[in-house]
N, C-alpha and C positions, 0 to 999 in steps of 0.2 A: 917637161916644160910645155909640150904641145897640149896635154890635157888641161893644164892650168889656163892656158890661153883660151881654149874652147870654153871652159867653165866661165871665165870672165866675160866672154862674148855672149854666152847664154844668159848671164845675169843682166847684161845690157838689154838683151832681147826680152827678158821677162819684164823689165821696167818699161820698155817701149810698148809691149803688148798690153801691159796694165793701163797705160795711158789710152790706148785705142779702145780697150774694153770699157773703161769708164766713159769715154766720149760717145761711143756708139751703143752702149748698153748691151754688150755681148757677155754671156757668162764666161768668166775668166778662165776656169779650168778647161773648158771646151776649146777656147781659142788657143791655149797653150798646147793641148794635145794635137790639134790640127796643124799648128805650126811645126811641132816636132816631127810629125809625119812628113810634111813637105821637106824639112831639112834632111831627114833620113833618106829620102829618095833622091837628093841632090848628088850627082856624081862627084867624086873627088874629095868629099868631106870625110873626116875620120869617123870611125864607128865608136860610139860611146856606149859601153855596156853598163847596164844598171845592176850593180852588185847588190844582191839581196841583203847581205850583212850590213851594208851602208844604209839601206832603207830601214831595216829592223832596229838598228842601233842609233843611227844618226838622225834620220828623218822622223820615224814614228813616235818616239817618246816626247820630243818637244811639241809636235803638232797635237798629239792627244792631250798633253798637259795644258796647252793653250786653250783647247776646246773645253776641257773640263773646268778650267779656271773661270771661263765665261758662261758656265752653266749654273743656274741657280739650284742650290741643294734642295730648297723647298719645292721648286717646280719639279725637279728630278724625282724627289720622293713621292710627290703627288701623282706622278705619271709612271710609277715604278711597274705597275701591272702591265700596261701596254708596251712599255720599253722592254720588259723581260720577255713577253710573248714574241716581240719582234726580234730581239737580239739573240734569243736562244731558240725558241720554237720555229720562227721563220727561217733561221739559218739552217737548222737541221732538216726542215721540210724541203728547202731548196736543194740541199745536198742530196737528199734521197731522190727528189724529182729529176734532177739533172742526171744522177747516176742511172736511173731506170731508162731514161731516154737515150743517153749516149751508149749504154750497154746494148740496147736493141739496134742502134744505128751502125756501130762499128763492130764488125764480126769478131775480131780477136781482142776486143777491149774487155778485160775481165772485170769482175765486180770491184775488187780493191782499187784498180785504176779509175773505174767509173766514179766511185765514191770520192777518190782523191780529187778529180776534176770538180765534182760537186762542191766539195769543201773549199776549193780555191775560189770559185766564182760566187759563193754564197753571201759573203759580207759586203753590204754597200759601203761606200766611202764617206767618211765624216766630212772631209773638206768639200767634196763635190756637192753634197746635199745642202750644206749651209751656204755655200757660195751661190748656188742657183736660186735658192728660196729667199735669200737675203733681200730685204726691202720690198717684198711682194705683199706685205700687209696681212700675212697669215696670223692666225690666233696664236698666242703664246703657248698654249697647250700642244698644238700641232707641231710647232717648232721644237718644243721641249722633247716630244716623242721622237722626232726625226734626229735631233742632236744626240739624245740619250741612246737611241738605237745604234747610231753610228759609233758612239764611244764604246759600247759594250760588245757589239757584235763581232768586232775584230778578234776579241778574245775567244768567243765560242767558235768562230770560223777557223782560227789558227789551231785551236785544240783539236777540232775535228780533222783538220789537215794533218796534224801530227800523228794521230792514230791511224788514219788512212795510209799515210806513208809507211808507218811501221808494218801495217798489214801487207803492203806491197813488198817491202824489203825483207821482212822477217818471215813472211808467209803464214803468219798466224794472227788471229784476231778473236778475242773473247769479249762478247758484248757487255756482260755484266762487269767485267774488270775495266773496260773502257769507260762505262758509265760511272763507276766508283772513282776512277782516276780523274774524270772530268769534274766531278764535284770537289775532290780534294784540291786539284790544281786551281780551281776557281776560288774556293774558300781561302786557301793559303795565300793566293795572290792578293785577294782583298786584305788579308791580315798584314801582309808585308807592306802594302800601300798605306794602310792606316798607321802602322808602326813608323814608317819613314816620315809620314806626314806629322806625327806627334813629335818625333825627334827634331825635325826642322822647325816646328812651331816653338819648341823650347829654345832652340838655338837662336832663332830670330828674336824671340821675346826677351831672353835673359842676357844674351851675350853680344848681339850684333847691334851696333849703333851707327855704322857708316853706310850711307846709301849705295856706294859702289860695291861694297862687300855684299850687301843684301841682294843687289841685282845679280851679282855673280853666283851667289848661292841659289837664287831663284832659278837661274838658267841651268845649274848643275843638278838640281833636285830631281827632275824627271828621269835623267840618265841613271842616277843612283837608284831610284826606285825600280826602274826597268831591269837594270843589270843584276841587282841583288835578287830580285824575284826569279829571273831567268837562270841565275846561277844554281838555285835550288830546284829548278825545273817546275816552277810555278808560273802562273800567268803574269808576264810582265806588263801586258796591256791593262789588265784590271788593276794591277798595282799602281801604274801611273795615273789612271783615271781616279782611283780612290785618293791618292795623294793630292791630286789637283782639287778635287771636291772638298777634301778636308781643310786644306790651307786656304782655299778661296773663301770658305765659310767663316774663317777666322782672320781674314786679311786685315780687317779694321783694327785688330788688336796688336798686330805684329809689325805693321809698316808705318813709318812716319810719312808726312805729306810729300816730302822730297823723294823718298824712296818709291812711293806709289807712282809719282809722275815719271820718274826715271824708269822704273820697272815696266810700266805700261808702254812707254815709248819704245824701249828696247825690244820687248816681246812683239809688238806690232811689226817692227821691221824684220825680226827673225822669222816670224810666222809668214810674212809676205814673201820673203826670199825663198823659204823652204817650200811653201805651197807652189810658188811659181816654178822652181826647179824640178820638183817631183813630177808635175804634170807634163812639162816639156820633155823630161826624160822618158816618160811613158811613151810619148809619141815617137821619140828617137829609137825605140826598141823595134820598130817595124822591120828594119833590115835584118835584125837578129831573129825576129819571128819567122821571116820567110825562109831562113836557112834550115835545111833539114826536113822540109815538108814536100820535097820533090817526088817522094815515093807515092804520093796520093794524087788522084786526078783533080783537076780544077773544079769540076762539077761536084765531086764528093766533098771537097773542102768548103765550097760555097754552101752546099746543102747543110752540112754539119754546123757550120758557123751560124747560119741564119736560124736553124732549128734550136740550137742550144741557147742562143740569145733570146729567141721568142719564149722558150720555156722559162728562163730566168725571169723575164718580165711578167709572163702570165701567172707564174706561181705566186708572185707578190700580190697580184690582184685577187687571186683565189683565196689566199690566206687571210686577207684583211677582212673579209666578210664574216666568217665565224669568230675571228679574234675580236672584232668590234661588237658583234651582235650577241654572242653567247653570254658574256658577263652581264649584259643588260637583262637578258632573259632569266638568268640564274640568280641575280641579286637585285632585290628591290631598292636597296640603298644606292647602288650604282645608277640605276635607272632614274632615280629621283634627284641625285646630286650632280651627275655629270651630263653636261649639255651634249646633244648629239646632232650631227649634221652629216648626211650621207656624202656631201661634197668633200668633206675632209678625208673620207675614205679614198676617194679618187685621188686627191692630192698625195696621200701617203703612198698609194700604189704607184703613182707616177714619179716618186722621188727615190727610186732604187738604183741610182748611178753607182757603178763600180769604179775602182781606181787603184791606188798605189799598193794596197795590201795584197790584192789579188795578183797583180803583176809580179810583185816581189816573191810571193809564194810559188808562183809558177816557175820563175827563173831559179828559185832555190832548189828545185828538184835535182837530184844527183845525176850526173852524166852517165855513170855506170855503177853497177853493184861492186861490192868488195872483191869479187872474183873476176872483175873485168868485163862482165856481161853488160852490154848497153842497157840503159834504163828504157823500158818499153814505152813507146808512144810519147816520149818527152817533148819532141818538137810539135806534135799534134796538140798536146795539152796546152803548151805555151800559145800556139796559134789560136785555139778556141778561147782561151782566156782573153787574148787581145781582142778577138771579135766581140766578146761580151762587154768588155770595157768600152770599146769604141762605140758599139751600138747603143748602150745604155747612156753614155755621156752625150752623144750627139742626138740620138732620137728623143730620149726623155729630157735631157737637159735643155735642148733648144726649144722643145714644144711646151715645157712646163709653164713658162710665163703666159703663153697663149691659152693653155688649159685653165689656168687660174682666172684669166680674163673672161673666157667663155662661160665658166661656171658662175660668174657674177657673184663671187664671194665678197661680201662687204669688207673692205680693208679695216683691219683692227687698228685703232688709234690708242696709243698709250698716254696721250696728252692729258686726258681727264684724270687718269690715275696719278700722273705726275703733279697736276695741279693740287689734288687733295693732299698728297704727301708734303709738298712744299708748304701748303697752308698750315698743316698740322705742326710741322717742324718750327716754322716761324712763330706761330701762336704759342707753342710751348716754351720757346725761348723768351718771348716777351713776358709770358706769365712768370718765368723764373726770375727775370730781371726785376719785375714788380714785387715779387715775394721775398727775394733774397738779397737784393742789392739796393734796398731803399736807403741805407745809411751812407751811401757814397756821396761825395760832394755833388752839389746840384748841377754844376756844369758838366762834370764827368757823366753823371747819371743821364742827363738830358741828351748828351751826344751819343752815348752808347745805345740808348733806347730809340733815338730817332733813326739810327741805322736800320734797325729791324722793323720799325714802323714804315720806313720807305719800302722795304722788301714786301711788307704786308700790303701796302697800298698798290704796289706794282701788280701783285697777284690779283687784286680785285679788278684791275683794268685788263687782265689777260683775255685774249680771244680764245674761246673754247670751241671744240667741235660742236656743230649744230645739234647733234643728237646726244649731247651730254645729259640732258634731262629726258632722254627717250624719244625725242621727236626729230624729224628731218633726216637728212642724209649726212654722212660723214664728210667733213671738209678738211682739207689738208692745211689747217691753220697752224700758226706757230706761237709758242709761248715767248713772245717778244714784244717790245713796245718802244716808244720814243725815248724813254729814259735810258734803256739799254743801248740804243743806237747812239744817243748823245755821248754816253761814256766811252763807247768804242771810237767815236770820232775824235774825242779829246785825247784818247790814248795815242791815236795816230799823229795828232799835233805834237804831243810830247816826244814821240819817236822821231819825227822829222827834226825837231829841235836838237835831240840827242845826236842824230846823224850829222847835223851841221857841225856840232862841236867835235865829233869824231874826225870829220874831214879836215877841219882847221887846226886840230891838235890843241884845242883850248882846255881839254880835261884829260886826266889819266885814263888809259884804256881799261884798267881794272875797274875803276869807278863806273865808267860808261857801260861795261858789260854787266855789272851788277844791277844797275838801274834798268837796263834793257831786259834782263831776265825778269825783274819784277813786273815790268809792263807786259811781257809775254804771258806770264802766269795770270795776271789780272784779265787780259783779253781772253785767255783760254776759259777762265771762269765765266766771263760774260757770254762767250759764245756757246756755253752749255745751255743757255736759255733758248737757243735755236735748236729745236728738236725736229729731225727729219727721219722719223723711224722707218 
């Protein structure tokens, strides 16, 4: 009962901190971690242990699925080369670099343990990267690379972690076997993810017609994909990502409008709660982290923590130079077709925040071997992992917006692209009406055509960024006009009238709620015209 009370209080805290984060423009994950640390240092409060199984089974699948669902497959495919280089190459490079450094720093830290620590701290966190970079006006390609890397690198990091742990516990490690198993685990993980995605696609399209059932299935899908893949010792992370990408690409075929509205709303709430809880729980681990490291001097602990954190950050900047430049040197097509800006390399290097997966992997280390021998350096590994998470979140996360501003990166505006798409959709619809509905009654034809002509005329009055035709500076203009504002004002008048009838009991509540929902959906549609990318 005590734990339930604490969790409820933490949820209230997450909501309150979310309000403060939005009001004062602080990166949400960083605020949560700092708050968790403060709480963990408060005397008399219960210790909340972060169970790795809870993270890997409860938190990780839905958060990865939500991120994959909101990742464009076309953009992901177009950036597959840099995503793969970062998610696989950079993870392995970081693992090796950290292993070499910590092996030389700590006298009795063997190579298997050193590689184990490297694997734990190698994958950046998906939620932290997207939370900190959201709304900063970065180009879609940079955001796609960061999001794609964060989706896939958990798999490569956890696979490397698994084999390093085997090397520590079993005492043997064969490189070529580990490499072959790495490929098999990844390929079959992708296969399981696509299979689950196809099965759920058929179920949604052929059998499900109730929005509540569709939302329920949507919520259960990532858990099914993850658990089935992990049951066969494949990559559950890659399975969830592939399932999310597969179903997101086909979402227009399988969901009704009501299901889409309900699903999006439910997932936004779930993702918000899980993101908030997971980062505040990371902060709460400080008390557990400090236990068991009393055998080391304070000076040594500080030196090791700073050094490993610096190495993790520096390796990312070192890696980005050949990863970005070599493909342009070796391929003329890449050089001619892909835009290049050295400032984007800096942004990528600065976006290497660590988070939940690293913390959970460290805490998942066994306390002792099967024969009862204590696991060597377990407390030290957990401490160093926390140092890396804290330093990358606070140092990189807090300074990233300042770096973007100092680099004077021109904010990317999607409004012009939205204008073109809207114009084409409305124009094609009007053309269809004129070509295929000419035999309708005159009044009906005139009314239906006027609706789309109004949309077309509104678009012609739309304010566009000043550089839409290649001139001037980008303006934060809105696709919005007086017609839209007038409709919203009138909806509010309707809503006030409805509320008066509700208070006086002049109409049945069921009727009032139905009309209220219609007004809410109409206002939501109109508010989509206000884009604040």
